[in-house]
C-alpha positions, -999 to +999 in steps of 0.1 A: -128+330+118-137+363+115-150+363+149-117+345+160-093+370+140-117+403+159-106+394+193-071+382+187-064+412+170-081+436+195-067+417+222-031+419+212-033+455+217-034+457+252-026+425+263-001+420+235+019+449+249+020+436+284+034+401+266+062+420+254+070+436+284+073+403+304+095+387+276+118+420+277+119+415+317+123+378+312+159+383+299+168+403+332+150+376+352+172+348+342+198+362+360+184+386+385+152+381+405+140+405+429+162+419+455+164+400+485+186+393+514+213+365+510+215+339+538+254+345+535+248+383+537+229+378+570+255+356+586+282+379+574+264+409+598+264+385+630+289+388+658+307+358+670+280+341+695+292+348+733+273+321+754+291+325+785+272+338+818+244+324+798+212+319+803+184+328+828+170+296+820+142+301+846+128+332+830+120+314+797+087+309+815+081+276+789+073+238+804+102+216+797+076+193+784+061+220+759+071+211+716+096+233+706+091+248+672+118+264+651+144+291+663+176+310+660+201+316+683+224+346+674+239+380+686+218+412+685+244+442+693+261+427+723+233+403+737+227+368+730+191+366+718+165+338+712+147+343+679+115+318+680+098+310+651+129+312+629+124+348+627+093+347+608+067+352+633+041+378+630+049+394+665+086+402+666+078+418+700+072+388+718+097+364+692+128+377+705+140+366+741+177+379+755+188+351+769+214+369+795+177+379+814+152+355+799+132+386+791+115+401+757+137+422+736+126+459+739+123+480+711+156+495+694+163+535+694+175+550+661+208+548+678+207+511+683+195+505+646+222+525+635+248+504+653+232+471+641+239+483+607+275+496+613+279+461+623+261+444+592+281+471+569+314+458+585+309+424+582+298+426+544+324+448+532+301+477+527+323+511+523+305+539+539+288+554+566+252+546+576+227+573+579+189+566+588+160+580+569+140+573+594+110+549+599+084+539+567+057+521+560+067+501+531+085+509+498+091+495+464+116+468+483+096+459+514+062+453+502+056+427+516+079+426+549+080+461+560+048+460+579+054+432+599+088+443+609+078+477+617+087+499+628+109+495+596+138+518+594+153+524+562+195+526+566+214+543+534+255+538+531+274+569+512+293+537+497+303+534+457+273+512+452+247+529+470+236+503+494+203+506+515+192+482+540+161+479+560+161+468+599+131+459+621+133+485+651+112+456+671+132+426+665+167+445+655+170+421+626+184+433+591+157+418+566+162+434+533+197+446+513+197+464+480+224+484+461+219+506+432+227+476+404+198+456+421+173+483+421+180+489+387+178+449+373+145+448+396+125+478+380+137+464+344+129+425+354+109+419+386+090+443+391+074+446+354+074+407+351+056+402+384+032+435+379+052+441+410+047+482+416+040+496+453+006+507+446-009+475+432+013+450+448+006+467+485-033+454+476-023+417+475-060+404+468-062+429+436-028+423+426-036+383+430-065+387+404-053+412+377-022+389+376-047+358+369-069+372+346-041+391+326-024+357+324-057+344+309-060+367+285-028+361+272-032+328+276-060+332+253-045+355+230-016+328+220-042+299+218-062+318+192-031+331+176-017+296+170-053+283+160-052+312+133-017+308+124-027+265+117-056+272+097-038+298+075-013+275+064-018+264+025-003+241+002+017+259-031+014+247-065+041+223-056+023+207-030+048+222-003+034+240+031+034+281+029+020+309+042-004+330+024+011+362+040+036+387+028+062+414+044+059+416+081+027+396+085+048+366+066+071+370+099+044+370+123+029+341+108+063+317+106+077+330+142+037+319+156+042+283+144+074+281+155+073+301+189+034+302+194+038+267+214+061+281+235+046+315+245+013+296+253+033+274+279+050+304+293+019+325+299+001+293+314+025+282+334+031+317+348-007+315+355-002+284+376+023+299+397-004+318+413-019+288+419-055+302+408-084+288+427-060+262+444-054+243+411-024+232+427-033+226+462-033+187+473-011+162+485+027+174+489+038+147+506+024+129+539+035+151+569+034+115+591+067+108+577+084+138+585+073+135+620+086+098+620+118+109+608+126+141+626+098+143+655+092+171+681+120+186+704+112+198+737+120+232+757+135+210+782+163+201+759+168+234+746+173+245+780+197+217+786+215+226+755+220+266+764+228+252+802+259+231+789+272+265+777+285+256+744+320+272+732+330+278+694+338+304+669+300+303+661+274+330+644+240+312+646+225+280+662+193+268+648+176+233+656+177+200+636+159+175+655+160+136+646+142+107+657+120+128+684+156+143+698+171+177+697+202+182+678+216+219+668+235+228+636+260+260+647+271+278+618+307+294+616+315+326+599+326+308+568+292+290+565+303+257+574+283+237+599+285+216+631+258+191+646+255+193+682+238+176+707+220+188+741+252+187+760+269+210+733+292+181+722+295+176+683+272+146+670+278+142+633+248+123+619+256+087+605+240+069+576+229+042+602+209+066+622+191+075+594+185+040+579+170+031+614+145+058+612+138+049+578+128+015+585+102+022+609+086+044+582+054+020+568+046+016+530+083+024+518+089+007+486+127+016+476+154+033+496+185+046+482+216+066+486+210+092+457+248+102+445+231+122+413+203+144+411+170+131+402+139+151+383+125+163+419+157+167+439+183+189+421+198+224+418+193+248+390+209+277+399+221+266+434+238+234+446+221+204+456+239+186+486+247+152+475+245+125+481+211+124+499+188+096+509+157+090+488+128+072+499+100+061+478+065+053+494+042+031+486+011+055+495-018+073+472+003+102+465+038+082+456+054+104+481+093+108+477+112+116+510+148+132+504+168+130+537+197+154+543+227+130+554+241+161+571+209+177+592+183+151+589+160+175+572+135+157+551+118+174+522+088+153+510+073+156+474+036+143+468+018+139+436+008+179+437+047+186+442+056+167+414+029+183+387+038+217+402+075+210+396+069+205+356+044+231+355+060+258+371+100+252+372+097+228+341+075+249+318+080+281+332+120+281+339+126+257+309+137+235+341+146+202+324+171+179+327+189+181+297+192+217+299+203+220+336+240+224+323+254+258+321+257+275+298+236+253+278+205+264+298+215+304+293+222+299+251+187+276+246+164+301+269+182+331+254+174+321+219+140+307+226+130+337+249+143+362+218+119+340+194+090+348+215+098+382+222+100+389+184+066+369+180+048+392+207+068+427+194+056+417+157+023+407+164+014+437+189+030+462+162+009+446+134-024+446+158-021+485+168-016+493+128-046+473+120-068+486+143-056+521+136-067+515+100-102+497+116-108+531+137-100+554+101-119+533+078-148+534+106-147+573+107-147+572+068-178+552+068-195+573+093-188+603+073-200+592+043-230+580+062-236+612+077-231+629+044-254+604+025-282+610+054-275+649+050-279+649+012-312+628+015-327+649+042-318+680+021-335+662-012-365+655+009-370+691+020-366+706-015 
């Protein structure tokens, strides 16, 4: 017990401070995560698609039978472009094609970047004039995105919200958007909670190991504290369970008995979000099922669609292949979507089509049109599209398939995915069905987090006081020993 107490006490000085920081930043993280560019903001920044006099299909240099991956069709300045790989490719210079010429999009000048920024600002109601700060390497809000979008231009607006955006000089995309409020909340929330300062996060391997091992240390601190707390419970003369401690030690003991398990599960689940040593790698859903439902579209189908000359007030077009054929989701300015076939005609997906594809799946155990959320298809801080087709498979991983009735997109959840859902979202975000109703979640999580924060703050403060006392006592003992040694030496010389 003395050894465990010693380890717990000294570990609490360093790791305890970090756990207090995690708790305090957790209050902010309940409502504001790391700044990011939302899909609605991105859509607002796009001009209406102009596919007239389009497109130079022969210059695309793709075989008609070649498989077609993800893409987006949208406007860049006054030119319709095809963004391959969903805009997430590693080489933007090769992933953006100008459709009127079929040639790669050349790098943008600073003046063109500012034009992109002005259009983005106008579409999103940002008051003020954009000003370029030039090309940057990385900063706090582009740690993982700046280099793959290089050259990255940082643009600031002279508006009351101090808006800043980041534009790729290669692809012409706005890929990050912040303002004064989200930057401040980011520094109070995501940056300390994820240990995300630029100097550390830019070295991904080092950052990963630091987060993993500090989380392990935090879990060990919570576990040893729980063990000591339980072992120190005593029965008083009336036979009731009680604490032998007094003052702040009493409150630390009681709060540890009440909130210790929650502190442990929060730190442990935070550790598991890092997937240490591949602990949560494995079956996440058989991809063969998705291939049967979605299939693979071809470049020939995309060329047929582009040749059709699609008309409509659309801002963006993305692929939604189904049953091996290409369909497309065209998004309007208000966010509403229209499903089109390769001739550019509306082609709403029907339940009969979905059921026909489901019938081709082997090993299906149960098929249901899900009207309400279940444990693996739900919206916590967002709305889930309902109803949705759910297919339970009779395979080794017990795969669950969720098929969107509008787009035909498939979400597969295997055994590892289900485990990760409870460990990560369940334990760490307190994302359980009974708490899903707002503001019940806000009240419960806020009170529990307050309790764990109090536990960590009191424990860290007491540990610091006790360690300081230990150092003082050690200093006194050494002085006494030195004095005794000096006296003994003097006596022997006399």
